[in-house]
C-alpha positions as CSV (number, residue, x, y, z in Angstrom):
1,M,0.8,7.6,-12.7
2,Y,-2.0,6.8,-10.2
3,A,-2.0,5.7,-6.6
4,R,-4.3,3.9,-4.2
5,L,-3.9,4.9,-0.6
6,T,-5.2,2.3,1.9
7,R,-5.4,3.1,5.6
8,Y,-5.5,0.4,8.3
9,E,-6.6,1.8,11.6
10,G,-7.8,0.5,15.0
11,S,-5.1,-2.1,15.7
12,S,-3.1,-1.9,18.9
13,P,0.4,-0.4,18.6
14,D,1.6,-3.6,20.2
15,T,0.6,-5.6,17.1
16,I,2.0,-3.3,14.4
17,E,5.0,-5.6,13.5
18,S,2.8,-8.6,13.1
19,G,0.2,-6.6,11.1
20,L,2.8,-5.0,9.0
21,E,4.4,-8.5,8.2
22,T,1.0,-10.0,7.3
23,K,0.3,-7.1,4.9
24,K,3.7,-7.2,3.3
25,R,3.5,-11.0,2.8
26,V,0.1,-11.0,1.3
27,L,-0.1,-7.6,-0.6
28,P,1.7,-7.4,-3.9
29,T,4.8,-5.3,-3.2
30,A,7.0,-5.8,-6.2
31,P,6.7,-3.9,-9.4
32,G,5.4,-6.3,-12.1
33,Q,3.9,-8.6,-9.5
34,T,0.4,-7.2,-10.6
35,E,-0.1,-5.9,-14.1
36,G,0.4,-2.2,-14.2
37,M,1.7,-1.9,-10.7
38,K,4.8,0.3,-10.3
39,G,5.6,-0.1,-6.6
40,A,4.3,0.1,-3.1
41,I,5.1,2.2,0.0
42,F,4.3,0.9,3.5
43,M,4.1,3.5,6.3
44,T,3.4,3.1,10.0
45,D,2.4,5.2,12.9
46,R,3.9,3.2,15.8
47,E,2.1,5.3,18.4
48,S,-1.5,4.8,17.0
49,G,-0.9,1.3,15.3
50,G,-2.0,2.7,11.9
51,I,-0.6,1.4,8.7
52,V,-0.9,3.2,5.4
53,V,-0.1,1.5,2.1
54,I,0.3,3.4,-1.2
55,S,0.4,1.4,-4.3
56,L,1.5,3.1,-7.5
57,W,-0.1,2.2,-10.9
58,E,1.1,3.1,-14.4
59,D,-2.3,4.6,-15.3
60,E,-5.9,4.8,-14.2
61,Q,-7.0,1.7,-16.2
62,A,-4.5,-0.5,-14.3
63,L,-5.5,1.0,-11.0
64,R,-9.2,0.3,-11.8
65,A,-8.6,-3.2,-13.2
66,S,-6.9,-4.2,-9.8
67,E,-9.9,-3.2,-7.7
68,A,-11.5,-6.6,-7.3
69,D,-8.1,-8.2,-6.2
70,A,-7.3,-5.3,-4.0
71,K,-10.6,-5.6,-2.2
72,R,-10.2,-9.3,-1.6
73,L,-6.7,-8.9,-0.3
74,R,-7.7,-6.1,2.1
75,E,-10.3,-8.5,3.4
76,E,-7.6,-11.1,3.9
77,V,-5.1,-8.8,5.8
78,T,-7.5,-6.7,7.8
79,A,-7.2,-7.7,11.5
80,E,-10.1,-8.0,13.9
81,G,-11.0,-4.6,15.1
82,E,-9.1,-2.9,12.3
83,T,-10.9,-0.6,9.8
84,T,-9.8,0.3,6.3
85,S,-10.4,3.2,4.0
86,V,-9.4,3.7,0.5
87,E,-8.7,6.7,-1.6
88,H,-7.5,7.0,-5.3
89,Y,-5.2,9.8,-6.5
90,E,-3.6,10.9,-9.8
91,V,0.2,11.3,-9.0
92,A,1.0,14.9,-10.0
93,L,4.6,14.8,-9.1
94,F,6.9,11.8,-8.2
95,A,10.4,12.7,-7.0
96,V,12.9,10.4,-5.2
97,E,16.5,10.9,-4.1
98,Q,18.8,9.9,-6.9
99,A,21.5,7.3,-6.3
100,P,24.9,8.9,-6.0
101,R,27.0,8.7,-9.2
102,S,30.0,6.6,-9.3
103,S,33.2,8.5,-9.9
């Protein structure tokens, strides 16, 4: 699995909710919405106004194939005065809390 980490910085903390809603509405957030995408995580720093989006991809090929669309979407959702940076990672471990078993 691979991940694209996108940081949006420079917005006012006062606009974090509207910025987050814009990004969630425009960026693909559901598995299968973009070929090879397995999920997305949106994180916020309400003190600084920063937003970090981590998109998860089934393999490096799927991540690379999505680059052009990702760049176009970043341009659409980046607010005035906001900057973006993008990093790529191989996911070495992915662990989440398991749902409780039914009795």
